[in-house]
N, C-alpha and C positions, 0 to 999 in steps of 0.2 A: 504493500500500500504506500510505503514511503517513496518508493521509486516512481509509482504512478503520480503521486503528488508533486514530485520534483519535475516530471515531464510536463504536467499541466501548468505548473508555475512558469516553466520555460516558454511554453506556448503563449501564455498571457503577456509575459514581459517582452516577447518578441526575440528572446535570445536564441530560440531554436532557428529563427529565420536567419539564415546566413546566405547560402546560395541555393536529358533527355539527350538533357540531351546527353550529351552523352559522352562516354569516355572513349579512350583510345581503342582501336581494334587491332589485334595482332593478326597479320595476314599470313597465317600458316594453316595447313590442313591437319586436323586431328579429330578424333572421335568426339561426338557430342559429350559435353561435360556432365557428369553426374557425381556430385561431391557431397557425401554425407558429412555433417559436422560430428565432432566428438560428442557422444551421447552424454548429456548433462544429467546430474543427479536430479531425481524428481523433487519438486517442491513439496513441503509438508501437506498431507491431506487435510482438507478443511474439516473443522469440527461440525457437528450437527447443527449447532446454533448459527454457524457462519456458512452453511451449505448453500450453494446457488439454487436458483429456482429450477423447476423442471425444464429440461431441454438444454440447460447449461452444463458444462463439463464438470464432473465431480472430482476426477483424479487430477493430481498435479502434473502427471506426465502427459504431454501433448505432442503431436506430430504436425509440423508445419512444412509445407512444400514451397520452395522458392524457384521461380522460373524467370530468367532474364535473357535479354539478347546479348549480354556480354559475359564472357567467361571469367571465373574467379581468378584465373592466372594472369589476366590483363591487369596492369597497374591500377587503373581506375576501379575496376570491379573487385580487385583484391581488397581495396579499402571498404567497399560495400560489404564484402564477405567478412571482413574483420568486425564490422558492426553486427552482422548476423551472428557470428560466433560468440561475441561478447554477450549479446542478448540471450543466446541459447544457454550459456553458462549461468548467467545471473538468474534467469527465470525458470530453469529446470525444464526446458523443452527440447525436443529432438527436431532438428531441421535438416532437410536435404536441399541441395542447390543443384539446379540443372540449367544448361544453356546449350544452344546449338554451336557447331564448330565455327560458324561465321554468322554474319548478320543475315539470316535466312528466315523469313517469316513463315514459310511452310514448315520448316523443321521446328521452329519455336511453337507454332500452333499444335503440332503433334506432341511436343513435350508437355504443353498445358493440358491437353486431353488425357495424356497418360497420368499426369498428376491428379486430375479430377477423378479418374477411374480408380486410383489408389485410396480415395476417400480420406484425405488428410483432415485434420481439425481446423486448418486454415491454409490459405493460399496467398502468396505474395507474387505479383507479376509486374514486370515493366511492360509498357505499351508503346513501342516505337511506331506501330502502324495499327490504328484502331480498326480499320476496315478489315485487315487480314486476321487480327487476333480477337476482335470483338465477339464473334459467335462462340469461340471456345471459352472466353471469360464469362460470358452470359450464361453458358451452360453450367459453369461452376456455381454461379450465384443462384440459378434456378434449382440446382440440386441441394441447396442448403449449406454449401461450404462458404464460410466467411472469407471475403477477398479484400485485400488491401493492395492497391497499385502503388508503384514507386518509380522514381526517375522519369522516364519518358511517359507521356500520356496525360499531362496536366489538363489539357482542354477536354479530353475525351472521357476522363474518369467518371464524371457525374452521370454520363449517358450509359455507362456500363453497369451501374448498380453496385459499385464497390463501396465498402464501408468508409474509406477515406483514401486520399492520394497523398503520398509523402514525396516531395520533390520541389524542384525549382520551376516557377512560372517562366517558361523559356522566352516568350516574347518580351515580357517585362525585363528579364535579365539582359536580352539583347539590346533593348532600348537603353537600359542603364549603361551598358558598355558603350553604346553610341554617344550618349551624353558625355561620358568621360573623354571619348575620342575628340568630340567637338571642343571640349575645354582645352585639349592639347593642341588645338589649331588645325586639326585634320580637315582637308577640303575635298579630297578624292580618296575614297576608301574601297577596299576589296574585302568581301566576306568569303572565306574559303571553306567550302563544304567537302568533307572527306569521306562521308559515309552515306550509302544509299538507304532508302526505305526507312528513314528516320525523320518523322515530322518535327521532332524537337529541334533538329538542326535548322530546318527551314524556318521555324518560328524565331529562332535566334537571329537569323539573317534579316527577317522582316522587321523585327523590333529595332535592330541595329540601323537598318536603312531609314526607318521612320524617324528616329532620333536625329540622324545626320541631316535628313531632308529638312527637318524643322529648323536646323541651324544653318541652312543654306548650303549644305555640302551634298555631294553625290556619292553613290555606292554602286558597285557591281558585284555579282556573285561569280565566283570561280569554283568549278567542280573539278576535283582532282581524283585520280585513281591511285590508291596507295599500293596496289599490286605492282606498280612500276614506279619505284621510288625516284629513279633518275629523271623520268619524264615529268613526274610531279614537281620536282625541283625546277626543271626548266620552264614549266608552265607558269609557276609562280613568278619567276624572274621576268619572263616575257610579258606577263600581264601587268606587272608593276611598270615596266618600261613603256609599253604601248599605251597604257591608260594614265601614265604620269601620276601614279598613285603615291600618296604620302601617308597612308594609313592602311592597316590590314588587321582583320580579326580572324583568327583561326578558332575552330569550334571544339578543340580537344587537343591533348598532347600528340595524338597520332597525326593531326594536321599541322601542328606547330613545327614538328621536327623537319619535314621537308621544306616548309615555308622558310624557316630560319636558315636552313642550309642553302637553299636556292638563292636567297638574298646575299648570303656571305660569299658564295662562289662568284657572283657577278658584281661584287663590291657595291651593293645597294643598301646595306644595313643602315648606314647613317641617314639615308634618304627617307626611310619609312618607319613610322611608329607602329609597332606590332603589339597586339594583345591576344591573349588566348583564354579560352574556357578551360577549367579543370587544372589540377595540379599533378605534378610528377617531379622526380628528381631533376629531370632535364629542364622542365619549366622553371623550377627554382634556380637552377644554374643560370639560365638565360636572364631571369630577373636580376640576379646578382651581378651579372656582367653587362647590364644596361642594354641587352638585346631585346628584352620585352619591357613594355611600359607598365603593364599590369596583367594580372590573371584573375579570372572570375571563378570563385569557388562555390560549389553547390553542396558541399559537405556530404560526400558519399557515405561516410561512416554513419551518419544519422539516417540516411536513406536505407541502410541495411538494418540498423538497430530498431528504429521506431516501428516499422511494420510488424516485426516479431513481438515487440512489446504490446502493441495494440491488439494483436490477435490473441496473445496470451491472456490479456485482461478481459477481452470479449468472451473467450472460452470459459474462463474461471468465474467471472463475476457479471458478465453480460453488460459491461460498460465499455464505451469507445469514445474518446475525446474527438471533437470536431467531426462528428458523423456526417458523411456525405460531402465533406469539404476538403479543401487543400490545406495540408500542413506544410508550409514553405520552409525549405532548408537553404534557400538562397534568393537572390545573389548576394555574396559578399566579395570583397575585393582584396587581393594580396598584392602588395607593392614591395619594392626593394627593402625598405626598413623592416618588413615583416618576415624576411626570408629565414633568419636564424631560428626564430620561434617556431615557424611553421615546419621547418626542416626537422626539428626535434620531434614534432608530432607525426611527421611523415614516417620517420624511422620506427615509430610505435604502431603504425598502421591506422592512424586516426585522421590524418589529413592527406 
């Protein structure tokens, strides 16, 4: 109960709000990920006086399934999984984590259906494409499985019938990034999309463009293919030169890496103010070296931790904070003075 009170206090004060989209994608082929957490010790059984109402779970041991579009081996999703593991240990629940081997909506839809068929006590899903994944998620809701969405899918969550969505409002985050870019004097900017089938990235670019347009600046979208790293680097450098860009927003560490390297190889680094979504050791190094102006943090640890917490409380006590609404984890901003503090938390799997 004390933990639940702390989380509710954080939500009221806005401290939870820090920062679909999404993280970096490793472009390698491997089997679909199916990662069980270490089984936690069950929480104490409730006394008869404190027993939940009929239909609520009486045992402290629960099983929660997590299905995302990003593997836990990816740096961004590793932090999400760190939050999941922490919640599993603290709350005495068993959690399984599944993800497709790449950003493949058909494979992810199949994993959600498999999770629903296993009848977990709760389901956590990311929603990069609500049209592709919506039917599978709604089937979970109709079958009586409590669902919390996280990361991607902020705009679609309410239509899917989930208990709550934990994540960053991506258009608002993109707009905040554009406002910062405008204050830095950027007049012509490029938004670099590195991942297909992810509406969160598109929303970030739209918000970014809207903010710069309001400031009298212009933006273009550049889509790169991370399967060909050398070509991506060349495309970034060519776009900056041809469009005479003085600002660039990348949408995750996976997009930041070829963008920064392409600028470096063509001696364009000093001409362009670059910002990126999400954190990684490489992003922090770039901030420290003045190669990045700022990073947008959506606090992936909380995106893993809070859905497990909410589902555990729903199963045991029938209570869920912010039912049917967004629990924002971003955006927050990391700049060069923050690097040392954030790096220490990164080493612990929290940032």
